[in-house]
C-alpha positions as CSV (number, residue, x, y, z in Angstrom):
1,M,-52.6,209.6,-72.5
2,R,-51.3,206.3,-71.1
3,G,-49.7,208.1,-68.2
4,L,-53.1,209.5,-67.1
5,P,-55.6,207.5,-65.1
6,V,-58.7,206.6,-67.0
7,S,-60.7,209.1,-64.9
8,R,-58.5,212.0,-66.0
9,R,-57.9,211.3,-69.7
10,G,-60.7,213.5,-70.9
11,M,-59.2,216.4,-69.0
12,G,-55.8,215.6,-70.4
13,T,-57.1,215.6,-73.9
14,G,-59.0,218.9,-73.4
15,A,-55.9,220.5,-71.8
16,F,-53.8,219.4,-74.8
17,Q,-56.3,220.7,-77.3
18,S,-56.7,224.0,-75.4
19,G,-53.0,224.6,-75.4
20,F,-52.7,223.6,-79.1
21,F,-55.4,226.0,-80.2
22,L,-54.2,228.8,-77.9
23,G,-50.8,228.5,-79.6
24,L,-52.4,228.7,-83.0
25,F,-54.1,231.9,-81.9
26,V,-51.1,233.6,-80.2
27,N,-48.5,232.6,-82.8
28,P,-49.4,235.3,-85.4
29,I,-49.7,238.0,-82.8
30,V,-46.2,237.2,-81.4
31,I,-44.6,236.9,-84.9
32,V,-46.1,240.3,-86.1
33,A,-45.2,242.0,-82.8
34,L,-41.6,240.7,-83.1
35,E,-41.5,241.7,-86.8
36,K,-42.6,245.3,-86.1
37,G,-40.8,245.7,-82.7
38,L,-37.4,244.5,-83.9
39,V,-37.9,245.8,-87.5
40,V,-36.7,242.5,-89.0
41,P,-38.2,240.5,-91.9
42,R,-40.9,237.9,-90.9
43,A,-38.5,235.0,-91.6
44,Q,-36.1,236.3,-89.0
45,A,-38.9,236.7,-86.5
46,V,-40.0,233.1,-87.1
47,G,-36.3,232.0,-86.8
48,L,-36.0,233.8,-83.4
49,V,-39.1,232.1,-82.1
50,G,-37.7,228.8,-83.3
51,F,-34.4,229.3,-81.5
52,V,-36.2,230.2,-78.3
53,L,-38.4,227.1,-78.5
54,V,-35.4,224.9,-79.2
55,A,-33.7,226.3,-76.1
56,L,-36.8,225.7,-74.0
57,A,-37.0,222.2,-75.3
58,I,-33.4,221.5,-74.3
59,V,-34.0,222.9,-70.8
60,A,-37.1,220.8,-70.4
61,A,-35.3,217.7,-71.6
62,M,-32.5,218.3,-69.1
63,A,-34.9,218.9,-66.3
64,G,-36.8,215.8,-67.1
65,A,-33.6,213.7,-67.2
66,A,-32.5,215.1,-63.9
67,R,-35.9,214.2,-62.3
68,R,-35.9,210.7,-63.7
69,R,-36.0,208.0,-61.0
70,P,-34.3,204.6,-61.5
71,A,-36.7,201.7,-62.3
72,P,-37.5,199.5,-59.3
73,Q,-35.6,196.3,-59.1
74,F,-37.8,193.2,-58.8
75,G,-36.5,189.9,-57.4
76,A,-33.4,191.4,-55.7
């Protein structure tokens, strides 16, 4: 929340909570669909989702590192 201006913190908190609870709702649907669609045990479906999320986290971290700007130099 520190990165948001005071006037937008309520919206940021609401967006976070909305995304969190949407994920809680969608997760069982995705897991059961993978379990039935791929005909695999539930543990393997959960593992597959985990691997996909780790891959997305790595891509997001790399994109964030590529966009990072150097800190301004004061007094130079």
